[in-house]
C-alpha positions in Angstrom: 172.4 68.3 146.0 173.4 64.8 146.2 170.4 62.5 144.3 172.1 59.5 145.1 172.0 56.9 148.4 174.2 57.6 150.9 176.6 55.0 152.8 173.9 54.4 155.1 171.7 53.8 153.2 169.3 57.1 152.7 168.3 60.1 150.0 168.3 62.6 152.0 165.6 61.8 154.9 164.5 58.6 152.9 165.7 54.8 152.6 167.3 53.1 155.3 167.0 49.4 156.3 164.1 48.7 158.8 163.8 45.3 159.3 163.0 42.3 162.0 166.1 41.2 163.4 165.9 37.7 162.0 166.3 39.4 158.6 169.3 41.6 159.5 171.6 38.5 158.5 170.2 38.5 154.7 169.9 41.7 154.1 173.3 42.8 155.7 175.0 40.1 153.4 173.9 41.8 150.7 174.9 45.5 151.9 178.3 44.1 152.5 178.9 42.3 149.1 176.5 44.1 146.7 179.0 46.8 145.4 181.6 44.8 144.8 180.6 41.7 142.9 179.0 44.3 140.5 182.4 45.7 140.4 184.2 42.4 139.4 185.2 41.9 135.1 183.5 38.6 135.9 180.2 39.7 136.8 180.1 42.3 134.8 180.8 40.5 131.8 178.2 38.0 132.2 175.7 40.8 133.0 175.9 42.5 129.7 176.5 39.1 127.6 172.8 38.2 129.1 171.4 41.9 128.4 172.3 41.4 124.8 171.9 37.8 124.1 169.5 37.0 126.4 167.1 40.4 126.8 167.5 41.9 123.5 169.4 45.0 124.1 170.3 47.7 123.5 166.7 48.6 123.3 165.7 50.8 120.2 165.4 54.4 121.4 162.7 55.9 118.8 161.5 58.6 117.5 157.5 58.7 117.5 156.8 61.2 114.4 153.3 60.8 114.3 152.6 61.5 118.5 155.4 64.3 118.4 153.8 65.5 115.2 150.1 65.8 117.3 151.7 67.4 120.3 153.8 69.6 118.5 157.6 68.8 120.3 160.1 65.8 119.7 159.3 62.5 121.3 161.2 59.7 122.0 160.3 56.2 123.3 162.7 54.2 124.7 161.4 50.7 124.0 161.7 49.0 127.0 158.8 46.7 125.8 161.1 45.2 123.5 163.3 43.3 125.8 162.4 39.8 126.3 159.8 39.1 128.7 158.0 42.2 127.5 159.1 45.6 130.4 162.3 46.8 132.0 161.6 44.4 134.7 164.0 41.7 133.3 167.4 43.8 133.6 166.6 43.5 137.0 165.9 39.9 137.3 169.0 38.9 135.5 171.6 41.1 137.7 169.6 40.2 140.9 169.6 35.9 139.5 174.0 36.6 138.4 174.1 38.4 142.3 172.2 35.5 144.2 174.1 32.6 142.2 177.6 34.5 143.5 176.6 34.9 147.1 175.7 30.8 147.2 171.9 30.8 147.1 169.7 28.7 145.5 166.6 29.2 146.2 164.7 32.5 144.7 161.7 34.4 146.3 159.6 36.7 144.6 156.4 39.7 144.5 154.2 40.2 141.6 151.6 42.8 140.9 151.0 43.5 136.8 152.8 39.9 137.1 155.9 41.2 134.8 158.2 40.7 137.7 157.2 37.6 138.3 157.6 36.4 134.9 161.0 38.2 134.6 162.2 36.5 138.1 160.4 32.7 136.8 162.2 33.2 133.1 166.0 34.0 135.2 165.2 31.1 137.7 164.8 29.0 134.7 168.1 30.1 133.1 169.7 29.4 136.3 167.8 26.3 137.2 167.0 27.5 140.4 163.6 27.5 142.5 161.1 29.8 142.1 158.3 30.9 144.3 156.5 33.7 143.5 153.7 35.7 145.7 151.2 38.0 144.3 147.4 39.0 145.4 144.2 37.4 144.8 142.9 40.0 142.5 145.9 40.4 140.5 146.0 37.0 139.5 142.4 37.2 138.8 143.4 40.3 136.3 146.7 39.2 135.0 145.8 35.8 134.1 148.1 35.2 131.2 151.1 36.3 133.2 150.5 33.3 135.8 150.2 31.1 132.8 153.3 32.0 131.5 155.3 32.1 135.2 153.6 28.2 135.5 155.0 27.3 132.1 158.5 28.3 133.5 158.3 26.2 136.5 157.3 28.6 138.7 154.9 28.6 141.9 152.7 31.1 142.1 151.2 31.2 146.3 148.3 34.0 145.8 148.2 36.2 149.2 145.2 36.3 150.5 145.1 39.2 153.2 144.4 42.9 152.7 143.8 44.3 149.4 145.3 40.8 147.9 147.1 43.3 145.7 151.0 43.9 145.5 151.4 45.2 148.9 150.0 41.9 150.3 152.0 39.8 148.0 155.1 41.5 149.4 154.2 40.7 153.0 154.1 37.1 152.0 157.3 37.5 150.7 159.0 39.0 153.7 157.5 36.3 156.1 159.0 33.5 154.0 162.3 35.3 153.9 162.2 35.6 157.4 161.5 31.5 157.7 164.2 30.9 155.1 167.2 33.1 155.7 170.1 30.9 154.6 169.0 29.3 151.0 166.7 32.2 149.8 167.5 35.2 147.8 164.7 37.5 148.0 164.5 39.5 144.1 162.3 43.1 144.9 161.5 44.2 141.7 160.8 48.0 142.7 163.3 50.4 143.8 162.0 50.1 147.0 162.5 47.7 150.2 165.3 48.2 153.0 168.7 49.3 151.6 170.7 48.1 149.6 167.6 46.9 147.1 166.6 50.8 145.7 170.1 51.2 145.3 170.4 47.5 143.7 168.1 47.6 141.5 168.0 51.1 140.4 172.1 50.2 139.2 170.9 47.2 137.6 168.1 49.7 135.7 170.4 52.2 134.9 171.1 50.7 131.7 168.2 52.3 130.2 169.2 55.9 130.7 173.5 55.0 130.1 171.8 53.6 126.3 168.9 57.0 125.9 172.7 59.0 126.4 174.4 57.9 123.6 171.5 56.6 121.7 170.4 60.4 121.8 173.8 61.3 120.6 173.1 59.3 117.6 169.9 60.9 116.8 170.2 64.3 117.4 173.8 65.1 118.5 173.5 65.6 121.9 173.3 63.4 125.2 170.7 64.7 127.6 167.3 65.5 126.5 165.0 68.2 128.0 163.0 66.3 129.9 162.8 62.1 131.0 159.7 60.6 131.8 158.4 57.5 133.7 155.2 56.1 135.4 156.0 55.7 139.1 154.4 52.7 141.6 157.8 51.6 143.2 159.6 53.0 140.5 162.1 50.7 139.3 161.8 51.9 135.6 161.6 55.4 136.8 164.8 55.2 138.9 166.8 53.7 135.7 165.5 56.2 133.1 166.3 59.2 135.7 169.8 57.4 136.7 172.2 59.2 134.9 170.2 62.7 134.2 169.6 63.2 138.1 173.0 65.4 138.2 172.3 67.2 135.0 170.4 70.4 135.9 169.3 70.7 132.4 167.5 67.7 132.4 164.2 68.5 133.8 162.5 64.9 135.3 159.0 64.4 135.2 157.4 61.6 137.4 153.9 60.0 136.4 151.8 58.4 139.4 148.4 56.4 138.7 145.4 58.6 140.2 142.9 56.1 140.0 139.2 57.5 139.8 140.7 60.6 141.0 142.9 62.2 143.5 140.5 63.0 145.9 138.2 60.3 144.8 139.8 57.9 147.6 140.5 55.2 144.7 144.1 56.7 143.5 147.7 55.4 144.2 149.2 59.5 143.4 151.5 58.8 146.6 153.4 62.5 146.1 150.5 64.2 147.0 148.3 61.6 149.6 151.3 60.4 151.1 153.4 61.5 154.3 156.8 60.0 155.7 156.2 56.6 157.0 157.9 52.8 156.2 156.8 50.6 154.5 158.4 47.1 153.6 162.0 47.8 155.0 162.3 51.7 154.2 161.0 55.1 154.9 159.5 56.8 152.5 156.5 58.5 151.4 153.5 56.4 152.3 149.5 56.7 152.0 148.5 56.5 155.6 145.0 56.8 157.6 146.1 60.1 160.4 147.2 57.1 162.9 149.9 55.3 160.8 147.6 52.6 158.9 148.9 52.1 155.5 145.3 53.0 152.9 144.6 50.6 149.8 145.5 52.4 146.8 143.7 52.2 143.4 144.7 51.8 139.7 143.5 50.1 136.7 147.2 49.1 136.4 148.0 46.3 138.7 151.9 47.8 138.4 150.9 50.6 139.7 148.7 50.5 142.8 151.0 50.6 145.6 150.7 52.3 148.6 154.2 54.2 148.5 156.7 55.3 146.3 160.7 54.4 146.2 162.5 56.5 148.9 164.9 58.2 145.8 161.7 59.0 144.0 160.4 60.3 147.5 163.9 62.3 147.9 163.4 63.6 144.1 159.9 64.9 145.2 160.7 66.6 148.7 163.8 68.5 147.1 161.5 69.1 143.9 164.3 67.7 141.5 161.5 66.3 139.8 158.0 67.2 139.0 155.4 64.5 140.0 152.1 64.5 137.8 149.4 62.0 137.9 146.7 60.6 135.2 143.2 59.0 135.6 142.5 55.4 134.6 140.4 57.2 132.3 143.2 59.6 130.3 146.2 56.8 130.5 143.5 54.0 129.2 143.0 56.9 126.3 146.9 57.5 125.7 147.6 54.2 125.2 145.1 53.7 123.0 146.2 56.8 121.2 150.0 55.2 120.9 148.6 52.0 119.5 146.5 54.3 116.8 149.0 56.4 115.8 152.7 54.1 116.2 151.0 51.0 115.9 152.7 50.6 119.2 150.1 48.9 122.4 151.8 50.1 125.7 151.3 48.4 129.2 148.8 50.2 131.4 151.3 51.4 133.2 153.6 53.2 130.8 150.2 54.9 129.3 150.1 56.6 132.4 153.7 58.5 131.5 152.2 59.3 127.6 149.1 61.1 129.3 151.0 63.8 130.6 150.9 65.4 126.7 147.3 66.3 127.1 148.1 67.9 130.3 152.0 69.9 130.3 152.7 72.2 127.1 156.3 71.5 125.9 158.2 73.9 123.3 158.3 72.6 119.8 161.9 71.9 119.6 161.9 69.7 123.1 163.7 66.6 122.9 161.3 64.2 125.6 162.2 61.1 126.3 158.8 58.7 127.7 160.2 55.3 129.8 157.7 52.9 127.6 158.2 50.7 130.3 156.3 47.6 129.2 154.3 46.5 126.6 150.5 46.1 126.2 149.6 42.3 125.7 149.5 41.2 129.4 146.8 44.2 129.2 144.4 43.4 126.7 141.4 42.1 128.5 141.3 45.3 130.7 141.9 47.4 126.8 139.0 45.5 125.7 136.7 45.9 128.5 137.4 49.3 129.3 136.6 50.3 125.2 134.0 47.6 124.2 136.3 46.1 121.6 
C-alpha cells in the first residue's frame, strides 16, 4: 500500500485538483515546478539555513518524565511550540515563500483559523519584503486577538470573512476568490495539508522536517529510530502530515490521529470528520467532509480555532480509510483538562489544538516500554484567554 501522493495528485481515491478554470494556470504552474524547485541545491541550502537560523530548528524531542510516570509509558514531546512564532506553521511558510520568490510572485495571500498560520505567513512576508493579505473569519478574529495584533505589527493586512460560519472555511473561500482575481502576481500560501494538488503534498514535504528530526533524535535518546506510536492532532492536518511522513511505510510504527469532538461526536457541535464525514469536495480536493445528505457542508465546532475545519487533508482521509492510522477524538473538556495537566506536570502550556493529542492518554492504554511521540504542535500563549475563561483562572 502506498500512502504518498501519486503522479495524478491522489492518495488512493482522495486528493486531485477540483478547481475553477480561472485557477488552473496558477495551480498548474505550481504543480509543474514544485518538485523541481524543491530539489534545487540553492533552494535546499536557503531553506535549511532559514530553518536553522531563523526558525530555530531542530526543535527538541523532550522526554516528558512526569507525564510518562503518570500514564506508565514513555512519552516524548516533539517541541514544535518552540519554533519562532510558536508553532509548526513556520516550517511550511518559509518553504512556500521561497517557492513564491522563485516563481516570480510579489504578493502573498493566506487564510488562517487560529491565527498561527497567518502570523507565520506575515512573518516570512516581512522577512522577504512581500505584500501580505490574510483572510480570517470574523469569529476567529475575536477569539484570537493577540495573533491578529501580531499580523498587523508584521505589516499584514487582515481581512475579516463575514460569510457563513465566519471561521476557517469561510476565510479559505475568500482567499480563493482573491486568487482568482489576482492570478498573475499572487501566490496563495495554504497553511494546511489541504487544497488542490500539489498543495497537500507540498505542505507535507515542507513539514516532513518534523519526522525527519524525530528519527535521529529518538536514535540519540533510545538507540532506535522508530517509536511505537506517533500521535498528532488533526484539523486539516499539516502538523500530523509532517509528524507521520517518514513513518508512513514503517509498519511497526502505529499512527494515531486525534480530531476535535467538540461538545461530543453526536452533539451536532463537533469536528470529528473521520466519524461524521463522507466523501466530498472542499477547497479543491476530494476528501472526507462533514456534510448534509444533499451535500451541503456542515458547520464544524471546536473550542480550538485550528481544528474546527469540516474536512481533513486527503492524505489523512486515505490513512483513515485504509486503516493505516487510528483515528480518535477528544472533546473540548478532555482537551482543556489535558492542556492544564501538561502545564502543571511539565511546565509547558500547550496550544489547545495540541492538547487534543495529549487527551488520548486518558482513553488508550499503552505498554510500559512503548515509546509514544506526540507532536506538540503549538504553544498556548494565543489561547490564554480561552484557558482563563474555561477554568476561571
